[in-house]
N, CA and C atoms of all chains as a GROMACS GRO file, in nm:
protein
  573
    1MET      N    1  -0.706   2.817   2.542
    1MET     CA    2  -0.609   2.776   2.441
    1MET      C    3  -0.684   2.728   2.316
    2THR      N    4  -0.650   2.788   2.203
    2THR     CA    5  -0.714   2.749   2.077
    2THR      C    6  -0.608   2.689   1.985
    3MET      N    7  -0.651   2.589   1.912
    3MET     CA    8  -0.559   2.526   1.819
    3MET      C    9  -0.557   2.602   1.687
    4SER      N   10  -0.439   2.606   1.626
    4SER     CA   11  -0.429   2.671   1.495
    4SER      C   12  -0.492   2.582   1.389
    5PRO      N   13  -0.535   2.641   1.277
    5PRO     CA   14  -0.590   2.559   1.169
    5PRO      C   15  -0.492   2.453   1.120
    6ARG      N   16  -0.363   2.488   1.121
    6ARG     CA   17  -0.263   2.390   1.077
    6ARG      C   18  -0.262   2.268   1.170
    7ALA      N   19  -0.269   2.294   1.299
    7ALA     CA   20  -0.271   2.183   1.396
    7ALA      C   21  -0.396   2.098   1.378
    8ILE      N   22  -0.508   2.165   1.353
    8ILE     CA   23  -0.633   2.091   1.331
    8ILE      C   24  -0.621   2.002   1.206
    9THR      N   25  -0.558   2.058   1.102
    9THR     CA   26  -0.540   1.980   0.979
    9THR      C   27  -0.455   1.856   1.006
   10ILE      N   28  -0.344   1.877   1.075
   10ILE     CA   29  -0.254   1.765   1.103
   10ILE      C   30  -0.323   1.661   1.190
   11ILE      N   31  -0.395   1.708   1.289
   11ILE     CA   32  -0.468   1.613   1.376
   11ILE      C   33  -0.575   1.538   1.296
   12GLY      N   34  -0.638   1.610   1.204
   12GLY     CA   35  -0.738   1.545   1.118
   12GLY      C   36  -0.678   1.432   1.037
   13PHE      N   37  -0.563   1.459   0.976
   13PHE     CA   38  -0.495   1.353   0.901
   13PHE      C   39  -0.459   1.237   0.993
   14ALA      N   40  -0.406   1.271   1.108
   14ALA     CA   41  -0.363   1.165   1.202
   14ALA      C   42  -0.482   1.080   1.246
   15VAL      N   43  -0.594   1.144   1.272
   15VAL     CA   44  -0.713   1.070   1.317
   15VAL      C   45  -0.762   0.975   1.207
   16VAL      N   46  -0.769   1.027   1.085
   16VAL     CA   47  -0.819   0.944   0.975
   16VAL      C   48  -0.726   0.826   0.949
   17ILE      N   49  -0.596   0.853   0.947
   17ILE     CA   50  -0.500   0.744   0.921
   17ILE      C   51  -0.502   0.644   1.037
   18ALA      N   52  -0.512   0.696   1.159
   18ALA     CA   53  -0.524   0.603   1.273
   18ALA      C   54  -0.651   0.520   1.262
   19GLY      N   55  -0.757   0.582   1.210
   19GLY     CA   56  -0.883   0.509   1.190
   19GLY      C   57  -0.865   0.395   1.091
   20LEU      N   58  -0.786   0.418   0.987
   20LEU     CA   59  -0.761   0.312   0.889
   20LEU      C   60  -0.686   0.196   0.954
   21PHE      N   61  -0.586   0.228   1.034
   21PHE     CA   62  -0.512   0.121   1.103
   21PHE      C   63  -0.604   0.048   1.202
   22LEU      N   64  -0.690   0.125   1.270
   22LEU     CA   65  -0.782   0.063   1.366
   22LEU      C   66  -0.878  -0.033   1.295
   23LEU      N   67  -0.927   0.008   1.179
   23LEU     CA   68  -1.018  -0.080   1.104
   23LEU      C   69  -0.948  -0.208   1.064
   24GLU      N   70  -0.822  -0.196   1.019
   24GLU     CA   71  -0.748  -0.316   0.979
   24GLU      C   72  -0.728  -0.407   1.100
   25PHE      N   73  -0.698  -0.346   1.214
   25PHE     CA   74  -0.680  -0.424   1.337
   25PHE      C   75  -0.810  -0.496   1.375
   26LEU      N   76  -0.920  -0.423   1.370
   26LEU     CA   77  -1.049  -0.484   1.405
   26LEU      C   78  -1.087  -0.593   1.305
   27ALA      N   79  -1.058  -0.568   1.178
   27ALA     CA   80  -1.097  -0.664   1.074
   27ALA      C   81  -1.024  -0.797   1.091
   28ARG      N   82  -0.905  -0.792   1.147
   28ARG     CA   83  -0.828  -0.916   1.162
   28ARG      C   84  -0.871  -0.997   1.284
   29ARG      N   85  -0.958  -0.940   1.365
   29ARG     CA   86  -1.007  -1.017   1.480
   29ARG      C   87  -1.108  -1.120   1.432
   30PRO      N   88  -1.104  -1.239   1.486
   30PRO     CA   89  -1.194  -1.345   1.438
   30PRO      C   90  -1.340  -1.309   1.457
   31GLY      N   91  -1.419  -1.340   1.356
   31GLY     CA   92  -1.563  -1.319   1.364
   31GLY      C   93  -1.608  -1.178   1.338
   32ASN      N   94  -1.515  -1.088   1.304
   32ASN     CA   95  -1.556  -0.949   1.281
   32ASN      C   96  -1.614  -0.934   1.141
   33ARG      N   97  -1.714  -0.849   1.128
   33ARG     CA   98  -1.780  -0.831   0.998
   33ARG      C   99  -1.703  -0.735   0.908
   34ILE      N  100  -1.610  -0.662   0.964
   34ILE     CA  101  -1.534  -0.566   0.883
   34ILE      C  102  -1.432  -0.644   0.799
   35PRO      N  103  -1.431  -0.621   0.667
   35PRO     CA  104  -1.330  -0.690   0.585
   35PRO      C  105  -1.192  -0.627   0.602
   36THR      N  106  -1.090  -0.706   0.582
   36THR     CA  107  -0.954  -0.650   0.587
   36THR      C  108  -0.928  -0.571   0.459
   37LEU      N  109  -0.823  -0.491   0.464
   37LEU     CA  110  -0.787  -0.412   0.346
   37LEU      C  111  -0.762  -0.503   0.226
   38GLY      N  112  -0.695  -0.614   0.249
   38GLY     CA  113  -0.667  -0.707   0.140
   38GLY      C  114  -0.792  -0.768   0.083
   39GLN      N  115  -0.889  -0.792   0.167
   39GLN     CA  116  -1.013  -0.855   0.117
   39GLN      C  117  -1.091  -0.760   0.026
   40TRP      N  118  -1.105  -0.635   0.068
   40TRP     CA  119  -1.187  -0.547  -0.017
   40TRP      C  120  -1.109  -0.492  -0.135
   41LEU      N  121  -0.976  -0.494  -0.127
   41LEU     CA  122  -0.900  -0.458  -0.247
   41LEU      C  123  -0.908  -0.568  -0.351
   42GLY      N  124  -0.923  -0.694  -0.302
   42GLY     CA  125  -0.928  -0.806  -0.395
   42GLY      C  126  -1.059  -0.809  -0.467
   43MET      N  127  -1.426  -0.619  -1.092
   43MET     CA  128  -1.286  -0.654  -1.084
   43MET      C  129  -1.259  -0.785  -1.157
   44ALA      N  130  -1.144  -0.797  -1.216
   44ALA     CA  131  -1.114  -0.914  -1.296
   44ALA      C  132  -1.068  -1.028  -1.207
   45THR      N  133  -1.163  -1.090  -1.141
   45THR     CA  134  -1.128  -1.200  -1.051
   45THR      C  135  -1.197  -1.329  -1.092
   46GLU      N  136  -1.252  -1.330  -1.213
   46GLU     CA  137  -1.325  -1.448  -1.257
   46GLU      C  138  -1.232  -1.567  -1.275
   47ASP      N  139  -1.104  -1.539  -1.297
   47ASP     CA  140  -1.012  -1.649  -1.323
   47ASP      C  141  -0.962  -1.713  -1.195
   48LEU      N  142  -1.003  -1.660  -1.079
   48LEU     CA  143  -0.951  -1.712  -0.954
   48LEU      C  144  -1.033  -1.830  -0.906
   49PRO      N  145  -0.967  -1.932  -0.853
   49PRO     CA  146  -1.040  -2.047  -0.801
   49PRO      C  147  -1.114  -2.011  -0.674
   50ARG      N  148  -1.230  -2.068  -0.657
   50ARG     CA  149  -1.312  -2.039  -0.540
   50ARG      C  150  -1.307  -2.152  -0.437
   51ASP      N  151  -1.258  -2.269  -0.476
   51ASP     CA  152  -1.258  -2.382  -0.385
   51ASP      C  153  -1.135  -2.373  -0.296
   52ARG      N  154  -1.151  -2.298  -0.189
   52ARG     CA  155  -1.035  -2.274  -0.103
   52ARG      C  156  -0.996  -2.394  -0.020
   53GLY      N  157  -1.084  -2.495  -0.012
   53GLY     CA  158  -1.052  -2.611   0.068
   53GLY      C  159  -0.940  -2.693   0.008
   54ARG      N  160  -0.929  -2.691  -0.125
   54ARG     CA  161  -0.826  -2.770  -0.190
   54ARG      C  162  -0.697  -2.692  -0.196
   55SER      N  163  -0.588  -2.766  -0.200
   55SER     CA  164  -0.460  -2.697  -0.214
   55SER      C  165  -0.440  -2.662  -0.361
   56ARG      N  166  -0.393  -2.541  -0.384
   56ARG     CA  167  -0.374  -2.496  -0.521
   56ARG      C  168  -0.226  -2.495  -0.555
   57ARG      N  169  -0.195  -2.534  -0.675
   57ARG     CA  170  -0.058  -2.530  -0.718
   57ARG      C  171  -0.030  -2.395  -0.779
   58PRO      N  172   0.086  -2.335  -0.748
   58PRO     CA  173   0.116  -2.205  -0.807
   58PRO      C  174   0.119  -2.215  -0.959
   59ARG      N  175   0.081  -2.105  -1.022
   59ARG     CA  176   0.083  -2.103  -1.168
   59ARG      C  177   0.225  -2.101  -1.220
   60SER      N  178   0.318  -2.060  -1.138
   60SER     CA  179   0.455  -2.057  -1.182
   60SER      C  180   0.543  -2.106  -1.068
   61SER      N  181   0.639  -2.194  -1.101
   61SER     CA  182   0.728  -2.244  -0.997
   61SER      C  183   0.830  -2.139  -0.954
   62PHE      N  184   0.830  -2.025  -1.024
   62PHE     CA  185   0.923  -1.917  -0.990
   62PHE      C  186   0.894  -1.862  -0.851
   63TRP      N  187   0.767  -1.873  -0.809
   63TRP     CA  188   0.729  -1.811  -0.683
   63TRP      C  189   0.721  -1.914  -0.572
   64PRO      N  190   0.801  -1.898  -0.466
   64PRO     CA  191   0.797  -1.993  -0.357
   64PRO      C  192   0.671  -1.975  -0.274
   65GLY      N  193   0.627  -2.084  -0.212
   65GLY     CA  194   0.515  -2.074  -0.122
   65GLY      C  195   0.559  -2.014   0.010
   66HIS      N  196   0.465  -1.995   0.100
   66HIS     CA  197   0.498  -1.936   0.229
   66HIS      C  198   0.589  -2.030   0.307
   67GLY      N  199   0.696  -1.977   0.358
   67GLY     CA  200   0.784  -2.054   0.444
   67GLY      C  201   0.880  -2.144   0.369
   68THR      N  202   0.879  -2.143   0.239
   68THR     CA  203   0.971  -2.228   0.164
   68THR      C  204   1.075  -2.141   0.097
   69ASN      N  205   1.191  -2.205   0.079
   69ASN     CA  206   1.301  -2.139   0.010
   69ASN      C  207   1.333  -2.002   0.069
   70ARG      N  208   1.370  -2.004   0.192
   70ARG     CA  209   1.398  -1.877   0.260
   70ARG      C  210   1.521  -1.808   0.203
   71ALA      N  211   1.612  -1.888   0.149
   71ALA     CA  212   1.733  -1.826   0.094
   71ALA      C  213   1.698  -1.735  -0.022
   72ARG      N  214   1.610  -1.783  -0.109
   72ARG     CA  215   1.570  -1.700  -0.223
   72ARG      C  216   1.495  -1.575  -0.177
   73THR      N  217   1.410  -1.594  -0.078
   73THR     CA  218   1.337  -1.480  -0.024
   73THR      C  219   1.434  -1.377   0.035
   74ALA      N  220   1.537  -1.429   0.105
   74ALA     CA  221   1.635  -1.338   0.166
   74ALA      C  222   1.712  -1.263   0.058
   75VAL      N  223   1.749  -1.333  -0.049
   75VAL     CA  224   1.823  -1.268  -0.158
   75VAL      C  225   1.738  -1.160  -0.223
   76ILE      N  226   1.612  -1.193  -0.249
   76ILE     CA  227   1.522  -1.093  -0.309
   76ILE      C  228   1.506  -0.973  -0.215
   77GLY      N  229   1.496  -1.001  -0.085
   77GLY     CA  230   1.484  -0.893   0.012
   77GLY      C  231   1.606  -0.802   0.013
   78ILE      N  232   1.722  -0.864   0.004
   78ILE     CA  233   1.846  -0.784   0.003
   78ILE      C  234   1.853  -0.699  -0.124
   79ILE      N  235   1.816  -0.760  -0.237
   79ILE     CA  236   1.819  -0.684  -0.363
   79ILE      C  237   1.721  -0.566  -0.356
   80LEU      N  238   1.601  -0.592  -0.305
   80LEU     CA  239   1.502  -0.483  -0.296
   80LEU      C  240   1.549  -0.374  -0.201
   81ALA      N  241   1.608  -0.415  -0.088
   81ALA     CA  242   1.657  -0.315   0.008
   81ALA      C  243   1.769  -0.233  -0.055
   82GLY      N  244   1.856  -0.299  -0.131
   82GLY     CA  245   1.964  -0.227  -0.199
   82GLY      C  246   1.911  -0.131  -0.303
   83TYR      N  247   1.810  -0.177  -0.375
   83TYR     CA  248   1.750  -0.090  -0.476
   83TYR      C  249   1.685   0.031  -0.410
   84ALA      N  250   1.613   0.005  -0.300
   84ALA     CA  251   1.547   0.116  -0.229
   84ALA      C  252   1.651   0.214  -0.177
   85TRP      N  253   1.762   0.162  -0.130
   85TRP     CA  254   1.868   0.251  -0.078
   85TRP      C  255   1.926   0.336  -0.191
   86ALA      N  256   1.949   0.274  -0.308
   86ALA     CA  257   2.002   0.349  -0.422
   86ALA      C  258   1.899   0.450  -0.473
   87ALA      N  259   1.774   0.408  -0.480
   87ALA     CA  260   1.670   0.498  -0.529
   87ALA      C  261   1.649   0.614  -0.432
   88GLY      N  262   1.668   0.588  -0.304
   88GLY     CA  263   1.651   0.693  -0.204
   88GLY      C  264   1.755   0.802  -0.215
   89ALA      N  265   1.865   0.772  -0.284
   89ALA     CA  266   1.971   0.873  -0.300
   89ALA      C  267   1.944   0.967  -0.416
   90ALA      N  268   1.847   0.934  -0.499
   90ALA     CA  269   1.818   1.018  -0.616
   90ALA      C  270   1.754   1.150  -0.572
   91ALA      N  271   1.794   1.256  -0.638
   91ALA     CA  272   1.736   1.388  -0.607
   91ALA      C  273   1.590   1.391  -0.652
   92PRO      N  274   1.503   1.453  -0.572
   92PRO     CA  275   1.361   1.459  -0.610
   92PRO      C  276   1.341   1.528  -0.745
   93PHE      N  277   1.248   1.473  -0.823
   93PHE     CA  278   1.209   1.528  -0.953
   93PHE      C  279   1.323   1.527  -1.055
   94SER      N  280   1.425   1.447  -1.032
   94SER     CA  281   1.533   1.436  -1.131
   94SER      C  282   1.503   1.321  -1.226
   95ALA      N  283   1.581   1.314  -1.334
   95ALA     CA  284   1.564   1.204  -1.430
   95ALA      C  285   1.597   1.071  -1.363
   96THR      N  286   1.696   1.072  -1.275
   96THR     CA  287   1.731   0.948  -1.204
   96THR      C  288   1.615   0.901  -1.118
   97ALA      N  289   1.550   0.995  -1.048
   97ALA     CA  290   1.435   0.958  -0.965
   97ALA      C  291   1.322   0.902  -1.050
   98LEU      N  292   1.303   0.962  -1.167
   98LEU     CA  293   1.197   0.913  -1.257
   98LEU      C  294   1.227   0.769  -1.300
   99ILE      N  295   1.350   0.743  -1.336
   99ILE     CA  296   1.388   0.607  -1.379
   99ILE      C  297   1.373   0.509  -1.263
  100CYS      N  298   1.411   0.555  -1.143
  100CYS     CA  299   1.399   0.467  -1.025
  100CYS      C  300   1.253   0.432  -0.996
  101VAL      N  301   1.162   0.520  -1.032
  101VAL     CA  302   1.019   0.491  -1.012
  101VAL      C  303   0.967   0.401  -1.125
  102LEU      N  304   1.018   0.426  -1.246
  102LEU     CA  305   0.968   0.350  -1.361
  102LEU      C  306   1.013   0.204  -1.357
  103ILE      N  307   1.134   0.179  -1.313
  103ILE     CA  308   1.187   0.042  -1.317
  103ILE      C  309   1.099  -0.056  -1.238
  104PRO      N  310   1.066  -0.028  -1.110
  104PRO     CA  311   0.979  -0.125  -1.040
  104PRO      C  312   0.843  -0.141  -1.108
  105GLY      N  313   0.790  -0.032  -1.162
  105GLY     CA  314   0.662  -0.041  -1.229
  105GLY      C  315   0.668  -0.132  -1.350
  106VAL      N  316   0.774  -0.116  -1.430
  106VAL     CA  317   0.789  -0.200  -1.550
  106VAL      C  318   0.813  -0.346  -1.509
  107VAL      N  319   0.896  -0.366  -1.407
  107VAL     CA  320   0.925  -0.503  -1.364
  107VAL      C  321   0.798  -0.570  -1.312
  108LEU      N  322   0.723  -0.501  -1.227
  108LEU     CA  323   0.600  -0.560  -1.173
  108LEU      C  324   0.497  -0.584  -1.282
  109ALA      N  325   0.487  -0.491  -1.376
  109ALA     CA  326   0.393  -0.511  -1.487
  109ALA      C  327   0.434  -0.632  -1.570
  110GLY      N  328   0.566  -0.646  -1.591
  110GLY     CA  329   0.614  -0.762  -1.666
  110GLY      C  330   0.588  -0.892  -1.594
  111LEU      N  331   0.613  -0.893  -1.464
  111LEU     CA  332   0.587  -1.014  -1.386
  111LEU      C  333   0.438  -1.049  -1.386
  112ALA      N  334   0.356  -0.945  -1.369
  112ALA     CA  335   0.212  -0.970  -1.366
  112ALA      C  336   0.162  -1.024  -1.500
  113SER      N  337   0.228  -0.984  -1.609
  113SER     CA  338   0.183  -1.026  -1.741
  113SER      C  339   0.238  -1.162  -1.781
  114TRP      N  340   0.366  -1.182  -1.758
  114TRP     CA  341   0.431  -1.301  -1.815
  114TRP      C  342   0.465  -1.409  -1.712
  115ARG      N  343   0.489  -1.372  -1.588
  115ARG     CA  344   0.518  -1.472  -1.485
  115ARG      C  345   0.430  -1.445  -1.363
  116PRO      N  346   0.298  -1.453  -1.378
  116PRO     CA  347   0.211  -1.413  -1.267
  116PRO      C  348   0.226  -1.506  -1.148
  117PRO      N  349   0.226  -1.449  -1.028
  117PRO     CA  350   0.232  -1.531  -0.908
  117PRO      C  351   0.096  -1.590  -0.877
  118GLU      N  352   0.093  -1.679  -0.782
  118GLU     CA  353  -0.035  -1.732  -0.736
  118GLU      C  354  -0.114  -1.618  -0.672
  119ARG      N  355  -0.234  -1.592  -0.724
  119ARG     CA  356  -0.312  -1.480  -0.674
  119ARG      C  357  -0.389  -1.518  -0.549
  120ILE      N  358  -0.411  -1.419  -0.466
  120ILE     CA  359  -0.489  -1.439  -0.344
  120ILE      C  360  -0.636  -1.421  -0.379
  121PRO      N  361  -0.719  -1.523  -0.362
  121PRO     CA  362  -0.860  -1.509  -0.403
  121PRO      C  363  -0.935  -1.413  -0.312
  122PRO      N  364  -1.026  -1.334  -0.368
  122PRO     CA  365  -1.106  -1.244  -0.285
  122PRO      C  366  -1.212  -1.323  -0.210
  123PRO      N  367  -1.269  -1.265  -0.107
  123PRO     CA  368  -1.377  -1.335  -0.036
  123PRO      C  369  -1.499  -1.347  -0.126
  124ASP      N  370  -1.585  -1.442  -0.095
  124ASP     CA  371  -1.704  -1.462  -0.178
  124ASP      C  372  -1.796  -1.340  -0.173
  125ARG      N  373  -1.805  -1.276  -0.057
  125ARG     CA  374  -1.889  -1.157  -0.046
  125ARG      C  375  -1.834  -1.069   0.066
  126LEU      N  376  -1.864  -0.938   0.056
  126LEU     CA  377  -1.823  -0.843   0.160
  126LEU      C  378  -1.946  -0.800   0.239
  127ASP      N  379  -1.927  -0.784   0.368
  127ASP     CA  380  -2.036  -0.734   0.452
  127ASP      C  381  -2.051  -0.584   0.428
  128ILE      N  382  -2.170  -0.542   0.389
  128ILE     CA  383  -2.191  -0.402   0.351
  128ILE      C  384  -2.168  -0.309   0.471
  129THR      N  385  -2.219  -0.349   0.586
  129THR     CA  386  -2.200  -0.264   0.705
  129THR      C  387  -2.053  -0.250   0.739
  130GLY      N  388  -1.983  -0.362   0.740
  130GLY     CA  389  -1.840  -0.357   0.770
  130GLY      C  390  -1.763  -0.276   0.668
  131MET      N  391  -1.802  -0.290   0.542
  131MET     CA  392  -1.734  -0.217   0.435
  131MET      C  393  -1.758  -0.067   0.445
  132SER      N  394  -1.876  -0.030   0.497
  132SER     CA  395  -1.909   0.112   0.504
  132SER      C  396  -1.812   0.187   0.596
  133PHE      N  397  -1.757   0.121   0.697
  133PHE     CA  398  -1.660   0.188   0.783
  133PHE      C  399  -1.535   0.226   0.704
  134TRP      N  400  -1.494   0.136   0.616
  134TRP     CA  401  -1.378   0.166   0.531
  134TRP      C  402  -1.410   0.283   0.437
  135VAL      N  403  -1.529   0.280   0.379
  135VAL     CA  404  -1.567   0.385   0.284
  135VAL      C  405  -1.565   0.522   0.352
  136ILE      N  406  -1.617   0.527   0.475
  136ILE     CA  407  -1.621   0.655   0.549
  136ILE      C  408  -1.478   0.706   0.572
  137CYS      N  409  -1.392   0.617   0.618
  137CYS     CA  410  -1.254   0.659   0.649
  137CYS      C  411  -1.180   0.702   0.523
  138VAL      N  412  -1.191   0.624   0.416
  138VAL     CA  413  -1.119   0.657   0.292
  138VAL      C  414  -1.175   0.786   0.232
  139ALA      N  415  -1.307   0.803   0.238
  139ALA     CA  416  -1.367   0.927   0.186
  139ALA      C  417  -1.320   1.047   0.266
  140ALA      N  418  -1.311   1.032   0.398
  140ALA     CA  419  -1.263   1.143   0.481
  140ALA      C  420  -1.118   1.178   0.448
  141LEU      N  421  -1.038   1.077   0.426
  141LEU     CA  422  -0.897   1.102   0.392
  141LEU      C  423  -0.886   1.175   0.258
  142PHE      N  424  -0.962   1.129   0.159
  142PHE     CA  425  -0.958   1.194   0.028
  142PHE      C  426  -1.012   1.336   0.036
  143GLU      N  427  -1.118   1.356   0.112
  143GLU     CA  428  -1.176   1.490   0.122
  143GLU      C  429  -1.077   1.585   0.189
  144TRP      N  430  -1.013   1.536   0.295
  144TRP     CA  431  -0.916   1.620   0.368
  144TRP      C  432  -0.800   1.659   0.278
  145GLU      N  433  -0.754   1.562   0.198
  145GLU     CA  434  -0.642   1.588   0.107
  145GLU      C  435  -0.687   1.677  -0.009
  146ALA      N  436  -0.806   1.649  -0.063
  146ALA     CA  437  -0.855   1.728  -0.176
  146ALA      C  438  -0.876   1.873  -0.137
  147ALA      N  439  -0.924   1.896  -0.013
  147ALA     CA  440  -0.946   2.033   0.032
  147ALA      C  441  -0.813   2.109   0.039
  148ALA      N  442  -0.709   2.041   0.085
  148ALA     CA  443  -0.578   2.105   0.091
  148ALA      C  444  -0.522   2.127  -0.048
  149TYR      N  445  -0.540   2.030  -0.135
  149TYR     CA  446  -0.486   2.040  -0.270
  149TYR      C  447  -0.554   2.151  -0.349
  150ARG      N  448  -0.685   2.161  -0.331
  150ARG     CA  449  -0.761   2.264  -0.403
  150ARG      C  450  -0.713   2.404  -0.366
  151ASP      N  451  -0.677   2.423  -0.240
  151ASP     CA  452  -0.630   2.553  -0.194
  151ASP      C  453  -0.480   2.572  -0.213
  152ASN      N  454  -0.419   2.484  -0.292
  152ASN     CA  455  -0.277   2.491  -0.320
  152ASN      C  456  -0.192   2.471  -0.194
  153SER      N  457  -0.241   2.389  -0.104
  153SER     CA  458  -0.169   2.348   0.016
  153SER      C  459  -0.113   2.467   0.095
  154PRO      N  460  -0.200   2.554   0.146
  154PRO     CA  461  -0.150   2.668   0.224
  154PRO      C  462  -0.095   2.620   0.359
  155PRO      N  463  -0.013   2.701   0.424
  155PRO     CA  464   0.047   2.659   0.552
  155PRO      C  465  -0.058   2.627   0.658
  156TRP      N  466  -0.174   2.691   0.651
  156TRP     CA  467  -0.276   2.667   0.753
  156TRP      C  468  -0.358   2.543   0.725
  157HIS      N  469  -0.346   2.488   0.602
  157HIS     CA  470  -0.416   2.363   0.569
  157HIS      C  471  -0.330   2.283   0.471
  158PRO      N  472  -0.218   2.231   0.518
  158PRO     CA  473  -0.124   2.164   0.428
  158PRO      C  474  -0.179   2.031   0.379
  159SER      N  475  -0.133   1.991   0.261
  159SER     CA  476  -0.172   1.860   0.208
  159SER      C  477  -0.090   1.751   0.278
  160LEU      N  478  -0.138   1.628   0.264
  160LEU     CA  479  -0.068   1.516   0.329
  160LEU      C  480   0.073   1.502   0.273
  161THR      N  481   0.089   1.523   0.144
  161THR     CA  482   0.221   1.509   0.084
  161THR      C  483   0.319   1.613   0.140
  162ASP      N  484   0.270   1.736   0.160
  162ASP     CA  485   0.359   1.838   0.217
  162ASP      C  486   0.396   1.806   0.361
  163LEU      N  487   0.306   1.736   0.431
  163LEU     CA  488   0.337   1.698   0.569
  163LEU      C  489   0.434   1.580   0.575
  164VAL      N  490   0.419   1.489   0.478
  164VAL     CA  491   0.501   1.368   0.481
  164VAL      C  492   0.642   1.395   0.428
  165ASN      N  493   0.655   1.486   0.331
  165ASN     CA  494   0.786   1.510   0.268
  165ASN      C  495   0.898   1.535   0.368
  166PRO      N  496   0.880   1.625   0.467
  166PRO     CA  497   0.991   1.646   0.563
  166PRO      C  498   1.020   1.520   0.645
  167LEU      N  499   0.918   1.438   0.668
  167LEU     CA  500   0.939   1.318   0.750
  167LEU      C  501   1.028   1.217   0.680
  168ILE      N  502   1.018   1.210   0.547
  168ILE     CA  503   1.099   1.113   0.474
  168ILE      C  504   1.220   1.181   0.411
  169GLY      N  505   1.260   1.292   0.466
  169GLY     CA  506   1.379   1.362   0.417
  169GLY      C  507   1.507   1.282   0.436
  170PRO      N  508   1.530   1.227   0.557
  170PRO     CA  509   1.652   1.147   0.577
  170PRO      C  510   1.657   1.028   0.481
  171HIS      N  511   1.779   0.999   0.435
  171HIS     CA  512   1.797   0.895   0.333
  171HIS      C  513   1.738   0.761   0.376
  172ILE      N  514   1.760   0.721   0.499
  172ILE     CA  515   1.716   0.588   0.543
  172ILE      C  516   1.563   0.580   0.547
  173LEU      N  517   1.498   0.689   0.587
  173LEU     CA  518   1.352   0.687   0.591
  173LEU      C  519   1.292   0.692   0.450
  174LYS      N  520   1.359   0.767   0.363
  174LYS     CA  521   1.313   0.772   0.224
  174LYS      C  522   1.327   0.634   0.159
  175SER      N  523   1.439   0.566   0.187
  175SER     CA  524   1.459   0.433   0.132
  175SER      C  525   1.356   0.335   0.187
  176ALA      N  526   1.325   0.347   0.316
  176ALA     CA  527   1.224   0.260   0.376
  176ALA      C  528   1.088   0.283   0.311
  177ALA      N  529   1.058   0.410   0.283
  177ALA     CA  530   0.930   0.442   0.218
  177ALA      C  531   0.925   0.381   0.077
  178ILE      N  532   1.037   0.387   0.006
  178ILE     CA  533   1.042   0.328  -0.129
  178ILE      C  534   1.024   0.177  -0.121
  179LEU      N  535   1.088   0.116  -0.023
  179LEU     CA  536   1.075  -0.030  -0.007
  179LEU      C  537   0.930  -0.068   0.024
  180ILE      N  538   0.865   0.008   0.110
  180ILE     CA  539   0.723  -0.018   0.141
  180ILE      C  540   0.637   0.000   0.016
  181TRP      N  541   0.672   0.102  -0.062
  181TRP     CA  542   0.597   0.129  -0.186
  181TRP      C  543   0.611   0.010  -0.283
  182ILE      N  544   0.731  -0.044  -0.296
  182ILE     CA  545   0.751  -0.159  -0.385
  182ILE      C  546   0.673  -0.280  -0.333
  183LEU      N  547   0.679  -0.304  -0.203
  183LEU     CA  548   0.608  -0.420  -0.146
  183LEU      C  549   0.457  -0.404  -0.161
  184ALA      N  550   0.409  -0.280  -0.149
  184ALA     CA  551   0.265  -0.256  -0.169
  184ALA      C  552   0.226  -0.285  -0.313
  185GLY      N  553   0.313  -0.249  -0.406
  185GLY     CA  554   0.288  -0.280  -0.547
  185GLY      C  555   0.284  -0.429  -0.570
  186TRP      N  556   0.375  -0.500  -0.506
  186TRP     CA  557   0.376  -0.646  -0.518
  186TRP      C  558   0.248  -0.706  -0.460
  187ALA      N  559   0.203  -0.652  -0.347
  187ALA     CA  560   0.079  -0.702  -0.286
  187ALA      C  561  -0.040  -0.679  -0.379
  188LEU      N  562  -0.039  -0.567  -0.450
  188LEU     CA  563  -0.149  -0.540  -0.544
  188LEU      C  564  -0.143  -0.635  -0.664
  189VAL      N  565  -0.022  -0.669  -0.707
  189VAL     CA  566  -0.008  -0.763  -0.819
  189VAL      C  567  -0.067  -0.899  -0.783
  190ARG      N  568  -0.059  -0.937  -0.658
  190ARG     CA  569  -0.110  -1.067  -0.616
  190ARG      C  570  -0.261  -1.067  -0.597
  191ARG      N  571  -0.323  -0.951  -0.604
  191ARG     CA  572  -0.470  -0.945  -0.588
  191ARG      C  573  -0.539  -0.970  -0.721
   0.00000   0.00000   0.00000
């Protein structure tokens, strides 16, 4: 079974956006070195 | 970034620059009224046909209002951290760069069906009126969050 390019594109977007949410989640954990979205936007 | 005017002494309590803006947890009635007005506006704006003059005006109004508030009645700004961890920040840079590259590749190819742009993928999702209105409300709140930075 091979995925279509369209499916790969959609999965790519989903992975990247999920990565952004994951980073925000990790950043909000105490003691983490990753800044939150609000911190680096400021 | 223009953050030189922000106080750095976070230990002290700061008074808002304008009494128009309630602090966290205070004056819930006003917050509720503002929320209802914004939700109503988002609902009305969500009914506008895409790319119409009405839709354009619905986009311009929040922008003008937020720009006016930021200029003449600025809220208490959220101070940035004293420094950012470079390693931690690099994770954000990688993710944001990947998102822009993925979108730019689709946009450059005129968003073909085999590599659609993010906007072409999102448009059908926010087709229903209630979801479109929710997206507009989130967009307004994101603008407000940026004004406070």
